[in-house]
C-alpha positions in Angstrom: 18.8 -13.7 -25.5 19.2 -15.7 -22.4 18.4 -19.2 -21.4 19.8 -22.4 -19.9 23.5 -22.5 -19.5 25.4 -25.6 -20.5 27.2 -27.3 -17.6 30.6 -28.3 -18.9 33.2 -30.7 -17.8 36.3 -29.5 -15.9 39.1 -27.9 -17.9 40.8 -30.3 -20.3 44.5 -31.1 -20.3 46.7 -30.3 -23.3 46.3 -33.8 -24.6 42.6 -33.4 -25.1 43.1 -30.0 -26.8 45.7 -31.5 -29.1 43.4 -34.3 -30.1 40.6 -31.8 -30.6 42.9 -29.8 -32.9 43.6 -32.9 -34.9 39.9 -33.5 -35.3 39.4 -29.9 -36.6 42.2 -30.4 -39.1 40.5 -33.6 -40.3 37.3 -31.7 -40.8 39.0 -29.0 -42.8 40.9 -31.4 -45.0 38.0 -33.8 -45.5 35.5 -31.2 -46.5 37.9 -29.2 -48.6 39.2 -32.3 -50.4 36.0 -32.5 -52.5 36.8 -29.3 -54.2 40.4 -30.0 -55.1 41.3 -33.7 -55.0 39.1 -34.8 -58.0 40.7 -32.2 -60.3 44.2 -32.9 -59.1 43.7 -36.7 -59.0 41.1 -37.7 -61.6 41.0 -41.3 -60.5 39.5 -40.2 -57.2 36.4 -39.3 -59.0 35.3 -42.9 -58.6 34.8 -42.0 -54.9 34.0 -38.3 -55.0 31.5 -38.5 -57.8 29.5 -41.1 -55.9 27.1 -39.8 -53.2 28.0 -42.5 -50.8 31.7 -42.2 -51.4 31.7 -38.4 -51.1 29.7 -38.5 -47.9 32.1 -41.1 -46.4 35.0 -38.8 -46.9 33.5 -35.4 -46.4 31.4 -36.3 -43.3 32.3 -39.8 -42.3 36.0 -39.1 -41.7 35.3 -36.1 -39.4 32.7 -38.0 -37.4 35.1 -40.9 -37.0 38.0 -38.7 -36.1 36.1 -36.7 -33.4 34.4 -39.8 -32.0 37.8 -41.5 -31.5 39.8 -38.4 -30.5 37.3 -36.4 -28.4 34.4 -38.7 -27.6 30.7 -38.0 -27.6 30.7 -35.8 -24.5 29.9 -32.6 -26.3 26.9 -34.3 -27.9 25.5 -35.7 -24.7 22.7 -33.1 -24.4 21.7 -33.3 -28.1 17.9 -33.3 -27.3 18.0 -31.2 -24.1 15.3 -28.5 -23.4 13.5 -28.8 -26.7 11.1 -25.9 -25.9 13.8 -23.6 -24.9 15.9 -24.7 -27.9 13.1 -23.9 -30.3 12.6 -20.4 -28.9 16.4 -19.8 -29.0 16.8 -21.4 -32.4 14.1 -19.4 -34.1 15.0 -16.2 -32.3 18.7 -16.3 -33.2 18.0 -17.5 -36.7 15.6 -14.6 -37.2 17.9 -12.0 -35.7 21.0 -13.1 -37.6 19.0 -13.5 -40.7 17.8 -9.9 -40.7 21.4 -8.8 -39.8 22.7 -10.8 -42.8 20.3 -9.1 -45.1 21.4 -5.7 -43.9 25.1 -6.7 -44.3 24.5 -8.0 -47.8 22.7 -4.9 -48.9 25.5 -2.7 -47.5 28.2 -4.7 -49.2 26.2 -4.7 -52.5 26.1 -0.9 -52.3 29.8 -0.8 -51.7 30.5 -3.1 -54.6 28.2 -1.1 -56.8 30.3 2.0 -56.0 33.8 0.5 -56.2 33.6 -2.5 -58.5 30.2 -3.0 -60.2 31.6 -5.7 -62.5 32.2 -8.0 -59.5 28.5 -8.2 -58.8 28.0 -9.7 -62.3 29.8 -12.8 -60.9 26.8 -13.6 -58.8 24.9 -14.4 -62.0 26.9 -17.6 -62.3 24.9 -20.7 -61.4 25.3 -22.2 -58.0 27.2 -25.5 -58.4 25.3 -27.2 -55.6 21.9 -26.3 -57.1 23.1 -27.3 -60.6 24.0 -30.8 -59.4 20.6 -31.1 -57.7 18.5 -29.9 -60.6 17.6 -33.4 -61.9 16.0 -34.4 -58.5 15.3 -31.3 -56.4 12.9 -33.0 -54.0 15.4 -35.6 -53.0 17.8 -32.8 -52.1 15.2 -30.9 -50.2 14.7 -34.0 -48.0 18.4 -34.8 -47.9 19.1 -31.3 -46.6 17.9 -32.4 -43.2 20.4 -35.2 -43.2 23.3 -32.9 -44.1 22.0 -30.3 -41.6 22.0 -32.8 -38.8 25.5 -34.1 -39.7 27.0 -30.6 -40.0 25.4 -29.5 -36.7 26.9 -32.5 -34.9 30.3 -31.7 -36.3 30.4 -27.9 -36.2 28.2 -27.1 -33.2 28.4 -30.3 -31.3 32.1 -31.1 -31.5 33.9 -28.0 -32.8 32.0 -25.5 -30.8 30.6 -27.7 -28.0 34.1 -28.9 -27.0 34.8 -25.5 -25.4 31.7 -25.3 -23.2 33.0 -25.5 -19.7 36.6 -25.1 -20.9 36.5 -21.3 -21.4 34.9 -18.4 -19.5 33.3 -16.9 -22.6 31.4 -18.8 -25.3 31.7 -15.9 -27.8 35.3 -16.7 -28.8 34.7 -20.3 -29.7 31.4 -19.3 -31.3 33.1 -16.8 -33.6 36.0 -19.1 -34.5 33.7 -22.1 -35.2 31.3 -19.9 -37.2 34.2 -18.5 -39.2 35.4 -22.1 -39.9 31.9 -23.1 -40.9 31.8 -20.3 -43.4 35.3 -20.9 -44.7 34.8 -24.6 -45.6 32.2 -23.6 -48.1 35.0 -23.1 -50.5 33.0 -23.5 -53.6 31.4 -20.1 -53.1 34.8 -18.5 -53.4 35.9 -20.6 -56.4 32.6 -19.9 -58.2 31.9 -16.2 -57.4 35.4 -14.8 -56.7 35.4 -11.5 -55.0 31.6 -11.4 -55.0 31.6 -14.3 -52.6 32.3 -11.8 -49.9 28.6 -11.0 -50.1 27.8 -14.6 -49.2 30.2 -15.5 -46.5 28.8 -13.1 -43.8 25.5 -14.9 -44.1 27.2 -18.3 -43.6 29.1 -16.9 -40.6 26.0 -15.5 -39.0 24.1 -18.7 -39.6 26.8 -20.6 -37.8 26.8 -18.1 -35.0 23.0 -18.4 -34.6 23.3 -22.2 -34.2 26.2 -21.9 -31.8 24.2 -19.5 -29.6 21.2 -21.8 -29.7 23.5 -24.7 -28.6 24.9 -22.7 -25.8 21.7 -21.2 -24.4 19.6 -24.4 -24.8 22.0 -26.5 -22.9 23.5 -28.4 -25.9 20.4 -29.2 -28.0 21.4 -30.2 -31.6 17.9 -31.4 -32.8 16.4 -27.9 -33.2 19.5 -26.4 -34.9 19.6 -29.4 -37.3 16.0 -28.9 -38.3 16.4 -25.2 -38.8 19.6 -25.9 -40.8 17.7 -28.4 -42.9 14.9 -25.9 -43.6 17.4 -23.2 -44.5 19.3 -25.4 -47.0 16.1 -27.1 -48.2 14.6 -23.7 -49.1 17.5 -23.2 -51.6 16.6 -26.5 -53.4 12.9 -25.6 -53.4 13.8 -22.7 -55.6 14.6 -25.2 -58.3 10.9 -26.1 -58.3 9.5 -22.7 -57.5 11.8 -19.7 -57.0 9.0 -17.8 -55.2 8.2 -20.7 -52.8 11.8 -21.2 -51.9 12.2 -17.5 -51.1 9.0 -17.4 -49.2 10.1 -20.4 -47.1 13.5 -19.0 -46.2 12.4 -15.4 -45.5 9.2 -16.5 -43.9 11.3 -18.5 -41.4 13.5 -15.5 -40.8 10.4 -13.3 -40.2 8.9 -15.9 -37.8 12.2 -16.2 -36.0 12.6 -12.4 -35.7 9.1 -12.2 -34.1 9.8 -15.0 -31.7 13.1 -13.4 -30.7 11.5 -10.0 -30.2 8.7 -11.4 -28.1 11.2 -13.4 -26.0 13.4 -10.3 -25.5 10.4 -8.2 -24.4 9.4 -10.9 -22.0 12.9 -11.0 -20.5 13.0 -7.2 -20.2 9.6 -7.1 -18.5 10.5 -9.9 -16.1 13.9 -8.4 -15.3 12.2 -5.1 -14.3 9.9 -6.9 -11.9 12.5 -9.4 -10.7 16.1 -9.5 -11.9 16.4 -13.2 -11.2 13.2 -14.2 -12.9 13.3 -16.4 -16.0 10.4 -15.7 -18.4 8.4 -18.7 -19.6 6.8 -18.6 -23.0 
């Protein structure tokens, strides 16, 4: 899909890239710490077992680090082109969502043939959903807060930093999406080898949001909302499994239709005038 290109600043010097690298390291350490520090240092549970304390470390430290080391430049167009961002966001979410389903099915078949026992690991309860079982509706709403914060960090800073600093957006999109998937460590520690069925979906989700950021001109609002709906649907399953599934897959279907219509409009317009930009 095509759209508005993001005008970026001139190429950065090594100092800016070095500060950016420090920011990324802080993100990895801060988010990963919640999975290892409490068990290695029980006294830290006072902080990590508190929602406010956990958020301060996991998200507060990365935001502070990037704000000080990189600045808010990559976030400056956070509400740009909302209409274009909505089309791009839904289209990319739908397309990658369908691709993720295909990849998951193929991997499940491979596991069934090579190591059926590994698939049994997926029957383990999801730790995030377990902790939210006592108040699922709070977590449905809070998903939008988490979605917004994660989009600011991963798409705004980690991916957005490279807009205007590299000729291709694909490399930073792939790397930032891989990092986004990798920091969801608890899937690996919970499901072991079976987590390989989950990480492709996380990677493709991150890639969809990166593409939306790129083609919308830096919009973070739309990807934050879609991210929130995606995560919130998982918590809705605690109230009604059917409703949660319908919400998530319904959004994928709507997105796929939007993406298909947009693609067909582009194709039709390009045949009539190669420089034309379709308007939906």
